[in-house]
N, C-alpha and C positions, 0 to 999 in steps of 0.2 A: 960754403962755410969756410973753406980754406982761403978764399979771397977776402974774407972779412965782411961780405955783404950781409950775411945772416949771423945771428947770434947763436952759439952752440949751447945746448942745455946739458947739465951734468948727468941727468938720468938717461938722456939719449946717448951720450958718450959711453956710459956703462953698458947700456943695452947693445950698442954697436960692437963693443969689445967682446961681449959674451957671444954674440952671433958670429963674429969673426972666428972665435975659438972653436965653435962647434963644427964637427965634421959633417960633410954632406952624406946623405944616405947612399949606400952601395947600389941599391936598386930602388929608385924612387917610385916605381909602379907596383912594388910589392905591397901586400896587405900589411897594415900596421897592426900591432898587437892591441887588441881591444879587450874584451872580457877574458877573464881566465877560464880555463876549461871547467874548473870546479863550479864556477858561477853558472855556466851554461848547463851543466849537468843537473845542478840543483833546480834550475828553472824548468828543465825538461821533466824532472821527477815531479815537481809540483803540478805541472800541467797534466801529466799522465794520471796522477792520483786524483786530481779534481774531476777529470773525465770519468775515471773509474767510479767515483762516488756518485756522480750524476747518473751513470748507467745503472748502478745498483739500485738507486732510488726509483728509477723508471721501471726496472724489472720488478721490484717489490710491489710497486703500485699495480702493475699489470697483473701480477700473480694474485694479489689480493682481490682484484676485480674478478678474475677467473674463478677463484674459490667462491666468492659471493654468488656469482651467476650459476655455478654448478650446484651449490647447496640449495639455492633458491631463497636465500635469506634476503628479505627486503630491508632488514635493519642495518646492513653494512653501510656505514657512513664514510664519506670521503675524508681524507686527512685535511688538515688546515691548508697545506700547500696545494693539494688538488682542488680544494674549494676556491682558493684565491685565483688559481689559473683558469678555472672554469668561469668564474665571475669576470675576469679580464677578457676572456674570449667572447662572452656574451655582450659585454660593453662595447667591444670593437665592432661586433656585428651590428649593434644598434646604431653606432655612429655612421656606418656605411649607408 
């Protein structure tokens, strides 16, 4: 460009000046700041609470089944969720 063979663009010149003014990193191999710690903590809390609720549902389901079996009631019906899961399991077995 300095020799006049190539035409310079205004946007490129601006960008080159900005890049020239920025300081290089002190340690280029250091980790860059990504997410804030608050974001990571909230994500972790969300995952933990989701796992907790899933475990609670499984436990309640298992507990209800045990109660139905011990009482001997044949009228204990599965919940809608349990019914859907059982139906999906049976459909998978039929496809195999």
